[in-house]
C-alpha positions in Angstrom: -0.1 0.0 -0.1 2.8 2.4 0.8 4.8 1.7 -2.4 1.2 2.1 -4.2 0.4 5.3 -2.6 4.0 6.6 -3.0 4.2 6.2 -6.9 0.4 7.5 -7.5 1.5 11.0 -6.1 4.4 10.8 -7.6 2.8 10.0 -11.1 0.5 12.9 -10.3 3.3 15.4 -9.7 5.2 14.3 -12.8 2.4 14.6 -14.8 1.3 18.2 -13.9 4.7 19.4 -13.8 5.4 17.6 -17.3 2.3 19.5 -18.9 3.0 22.8 -17.7 6.7 22.3 -18.6 5.9 21.7 -22.3 4.1 24.9 -22.1 5.7 27.4 -19.9 4.6 30.6 -21.9 1.1 29.2 -21.4 1.2 28.5 -17.7 3.0 31.7 -17.4 0.0 33.5 -18.8 -2.2 31.8 -16.2 -0.4 32.8 -13.0 -0.4 36.8 -14.8 -4.2 35.8 -14.4 -3.7 35.3 -10.8 -1.5 38.2 -10.3 -3.9 40.5 -12.1 -5.5 43.3 -10.3 -9.0 41.3 -10.4 -7.8 38.5 -8.5 -4.9 39.0 -6.1 -3.9 42.6 -7.5 -0.2 41.9 -7.6 0.6 43.4 -10.6 4.7 43.6 -10.4 4.9 39.9 -10.2 2.9 39.9 -13.9 6.4 40.9 -15.6 7.9 37.7 -13.1 5.2 35.2 -14.7 7.7 33.2 -16.9 10.6 32.9 -14.7 7.8 31.8 -11.5 6.6 29.7 -13.8 9.8 27.6 -14.8 10.5 27.7 -11.1 7.1 25.9 -10.0 6.8 23.2 -13.2 10.4 22.6 -12.6 10.2 22.2 -8.9 7.0 20.0 -9.3 8.4 17.6 -11.9 11.6 17.0 -10.1 10.0 16.8 -6.9 7.8 13.7 -8.3 10.8 12.2 -9.9 12.8 12.3 -6.5 9.5 10.8 -4.6 9.2 7.9 -7.8 13.1 7.2 -7.3 12.9 7.3 -3.7 15.6 9.5 -2.8 15.2 11.6 0.4 11.5 10.7 0.8 10.4 13.0 3.9 12.0 16.0 2.8 10.4 15.5 -0.8 7.3 14.6 0.7 7.4 17.9 3.1 8.1 20.0 0.1 5.2 18.5 -1.6 3.2 19.4 1.1 4.0 23.1 1.3 3.6 23.0 -2.6 -0.1 21.3 -2.1 -0.5 23.6 0.6 -0.2 26.6 -1.9 -1.9 25.0 -4.5 -5.2 24.5 -2.5 -5.2 28.0 -1.2 -5.5 29.4 -4.7 -7.9 27.2 -6.0 -9.8 27.3 -2.8 -9.8 31.3 -3.5 -10.1 31.2 -7.3 -13.4 28.9 -6.7 -14.8 30.5 -3.6 -14.8 34.2 -5.4 -15.0 32.9 -9.1 -12.2 34.6 -10.1 -9.9 31.9 -12.6 -12.6 29.6 -14.4 -9.9 27.1 -15.3 -6.9 26.8 -12.5 -4.3 25.7 -15.1 -3.1 22.6 -13.0 -2.7 20.6 -15.8 -2.2 23.4 -18.3 -4.0 22.8 -21.7 -4.0 19.2 -21.4 -6.6 19.0 -18.9 -9.3 21.6 -18.1 -10.1 21.5 -14.2 -13.0 23.8 -12.7 -10.9 25.4 -9.5 -13.3 23.5 -7.0 -12.6 20.3 -9.0 -8.6 21.0 -8.4 -9.4 22.3 -4.9 -10.5 18.4 -4.3 -7.4 17.1 -6.0 -5.3 19.4 -3.5 -7.3 18.0 -0.7 -6.7 14.4 -1.7 -3.0 14.9 -2.3 -2.4 16.6 0.8 -4.1 13.8 2.3 -2.1 11.4 0.9 1.1 12.9 1.6 0.3 13.3 5.1 -0.1 9.3 5.1 2.9 8.9 3.7 4.8 11.3 5.7 3.5 8.8 8.7 4.8 5.9 6.8 8.4 7.0 6.1 8.7 8.7 9.5 11.2 6.0 10.8 11.9 4.2 7.6 15.7 4.4 6.7 14.7 4.6 3.0 14.1 8.4 3.6 17.2 8.9 4.2 18.6 8.1 1.1 21.0 10.9 -0.3 21.0 11.9 -3.7 24.7 11.3 -3.9 24.4 7.8 -2.3 21.3 6.9 -4.1 23.2 4.8 -6.8 24.3 4.9 -10.0 20.8 3.9 -11.8 18.8 6.8 -9.8 21.3 9.2 -10.0 21.4 8.4 -14.1 17.4 8.7 -14.4 17.1 11.8 -12.1 19.6 13.6 -14.6 18.2 12.4 -17.5 14.8 14.1 -16.0 16.8 17.4 -15.9 18.2 17.0 -19.3 14.8 16.3 -20.6 13.0 19.0 -18.6 15.8 21.5 -19.7 15.1 20.3 -23.4 11.3 20.9 -23.0 11.0 24.1 -21.6 13.7 25.6 -23.9 11.6 24.6 -26.6 8.8 25.9 -25.1 10.0 29.4 -24.1 12.1 29.7 -27.5 9.5 28.5 -29.9 6.2 26.6 -29.9 6.0 23.4 -27.5 6.6 20.1 -28.7 2.8 18.9 -27.6 0.1 21.0 -28.2 -2.5 20.3 -26.2 -4.3 23.7 -27.0 -7.7 23.6 -28.8 -6.3 25.4 -31.9 -3.8 22.3 -33.5 -2.8 21.5 -36.9 -5.8 19.9 -38.4 -8.9 21.1 -36.2 -11.9 22.6 -37.9 -12.5 26.0 -36.3 -15.9 26.0 -38.7 -17.1 22.6 -37.0 -15.8 23.9 -33.6 -17.6 26.9 -33.5 -21.2 24.6 -35.1 -20.6 22.5 -31.7 -20.2 25.2 -29.5 -23.7 26.9 -31.3 -25.5 23.9 -31.0 -25.0 23.0 -27.3 -23.9 26.4 -25.8 -23.3 26.8 -21.9 -25.9 28.8 -19.6 -25.2 31.0 -16.9 -26.9 32.9 -14.5 -26.7 36.9 -13.9 -26.2 38.1 -10.0 -26.1 41.5 -9.0 -25.0 43.1 -6.1 -27.4 45.8 -5.1 -26.5 48.9 -2.6 -29.5 51.1 -0.6 -28.3 54.5 -1.1 -30.2 55.2 2.1 -29.0 52.5 4.2 -26.0 51.1 3.0 -27.4 47.8 2.8 -26.2 45.6 0.5 -27.9 42.6 -1.5 -27.2 39.9 -3.9 -30.0 38.5 -6.1 -30.1 36.6 -10.2 -31.1 38.8 -12.7 -34.8 36.7 -12.8 -35.3 38.1 -8.8 -34.1 41.2 -9.6 -37.0 41.6 -12.6 -39.7 39.5 -10.5 -39.5 41.5 -7.2 -39.2 45.0 -9.4 -37.0 46.0 -7.1 -35.3 47.9 -9.9 -38.1 50.4 -9.3 -37.1 51.6 -6.1 -34.3 54.0 -7.2 -32.7 54.0 -3.6 -31.4 50.1 -4.9 -28.3 50.6 -7.2 -26.7 47.8 -9.0 -23.1 47.8 -8.0 -21.8 47.1 -11.7 -18.0 46.4 -10.6 -19.6 43.0 -8.5 -22.0 41.8 -11.3 -21.0 38.1 -11.5 -22.4 34.9 -13.9 -22.4 31.9 -12.6 -23.0 28.3 -14.6 -25.9 26.8 -15.0 -25.9 24.3 -17.5 -22.0 23.2 -19.1 -22.5 23.0 -23.4 -19.4 22.0 -25.5 -16.6 24.1 -24.3 -13.8 25.8 -26.5 -11.7 28.4 -26.4 -12.4 28.5 -30.2 -15.6 30.5 -29.2 -13.5 33.7 -28.6 -12.3 33.4 -32.2 -13.6 37.1 -33.1 -11.9 39.1 -35.6 -13.0 42.5 -36.3 -11.6 44.7 -39.3 -11.1 48.1 -39.2 -14.6 49.6 -39.6 -15.9 47.5 -36.5 -17.5 44.9 -38.8 -17.3 40.6 -37.5 -15.3 39.3 -40.7 -14.6 35.5 -38.9 -17.3 34.2 -40.8 -15.6 35.7 -43.8 -12.1 34.5 -43.1 -13.3 31.1 -41.9 -14.7 30.5 -45.2 -11.9 31.4 -47.5 -10.5 29.0 -49.4 -6.8 29.4 -47.9 -5.6 32.3 -46.2 -2.2 33.3 -44.8 -2.9 34.8 -41.2 -0.4 36.8 -38.8 -1.3 37.3 -34.9 0.5 39.8 -32.7 -1.0 39.8 -29.0 2.0 42.5 -28.0 2.5 44.5 -31.3 4.5 47.2 -29.0 7.6 44.7 -29.4 7.4 44.5 -32.7 9.9 47.1 -34.1 9.0 48.7 -37.6 11.6 47.3 -39.6 9.7 44.0 -38.3 6.6 44.8 -39.5 7.9 46.2 -42.6 9.5 42.5 -43.3 5.9 40.6 -42.4 3.9 43.1 -44.6 6.4 42.3 -47.6 6.4 38.7 -47.2 2.6 38.4 -46.8 2.2 41.3 -50.2 4.3 38.5 -52.1 1.8 35.4 -51.1 -0.4 33.9 -53.8 -3.1 33.2 -51.1 -5.1 36.0 -49.0 -3.6 37.5 -46.3 -4.8 39.3 -43.4 -3.3 40.5 -40.4 -4.5 40.3 -36.5 -3.6 42.8 -33.9 -4.9 44.0 -30.5 -4.3 47.1 -31.6 -5.9 48.8 -34.8 -2.8 50.2 -36.7 0.0 48.0 -36.1 -0.5 46.9 -39.6 -1.5 49.0 -42.3 -0.2 47.3 -46.1 -2.2 44.6 -46.0 -5.9 44.3 -44.7 -5.9 43.7 -40.7 -8.1 43.5 -37.6 -8.4 42.9 -34.1 -8.9 40.4 -32.0 -8.7 40.0 -28.4 -5.0 39.6 -26.7 -6.1 36.4 -24.4 -8.0 35.3 -27.6 -4.6 35.4 -29.6 -2.2 33.6 -26.9 -4.5 31.1 -26.9 -4.1 30.0 -30.5 -0.2 30.1 -30.3 2.6 31.4 -27.9 5.2 33.1 -30.1 4.8 37.0 -31.3 4.3 37.5 -33.7 3.0 33.7 -35.1 1.6 32.5 -38.3 -1.4 30.7 -38.7 -2.4 29.4 -42.2 -6.5 28.3 -42.7 -7.9 26.0 -45.5 -11.9 26.6 -45.3 -11.2 27.3 -41.7 -9.3 24.4 -41.0 -6.0 25.0 -39.4 -3.3 23.4 -41.5 -0.2 25.1 -40.7 1.2 27.0 -37.5 4.8 28.9 -37.4 6.6 31.5 -35.3 6.5 34.5 -37.9 10.6 35.0 -37.8 11.1 31.1 -39.1 8.3 31.4 -41.4 9.3 34.7 -43.4 12.8 33.7 -43.2 12.3 30.4 -45.3 
């Protein structure tokens, strides 16, 4: 039983660390969400999100490997216990205050709600506590890394090399394994049709404040209308406290956020998805693009025989080619590079690459 629990806990942490290590930039985006003013309001950490993400996934994965190899078990378990407590706090806060809908614990490989993730963390806490008690007087927990034997040392060092390679690939380019909804061969039109056929349903909740007494109350949109409280001018909606709660989970995909608006404010998403072939350039941080790079991209696009389109978070990033705007978070979901090229054929993703590599070919 002790061995089974140890291996089970180790594998959970290795898998969790691995899927985030494959896409450290994606995990850093999730950390930025936690650090944002709407959640923990520690914006100075947003700039450090990537290094923090790298540290977290490295510690998480390597501690899992140490536990699996049975090296310094007690110290490893204590470290994992601290990590579990930290993540349990994050997921509970996210769930209770409904501020982060996807905890990011398993990256894009497995979407988990904060309550589900909090439950997972509590189970792991119990299992780690059980292991600590079991290994308290066990001599095996004192095995030092340098005295752990050649096979264990070799496996651990190989894990370190493997981790370094996949993290660097995820930082310098696109991840080795794409767990996102925008994988090659994904049909965006088909996915959007599934979303429209089975949409999620939400209920809106208002927080009202009495301007005379200062009393606050929360009620659903339906109650707000049916009770006619809206007719009473002393009760005012606190708009910044309005929340939505999920009533029915429909078909969920981040592709629902693939919406492009042209320079005239018109939604051109359907038009783009119906193009036989279209070469698109996306940037979620246009301020980081030099004028020379923008000019090179536009020249490269103009040389293409296919239809081309540029998408940015700002209207005037590109001026010499057809262009539109899109939400920055939605762009980040498609690819991690800034900028990147996406080629669609009748709404199907057939190609993705960093722009610098694409236009250097």
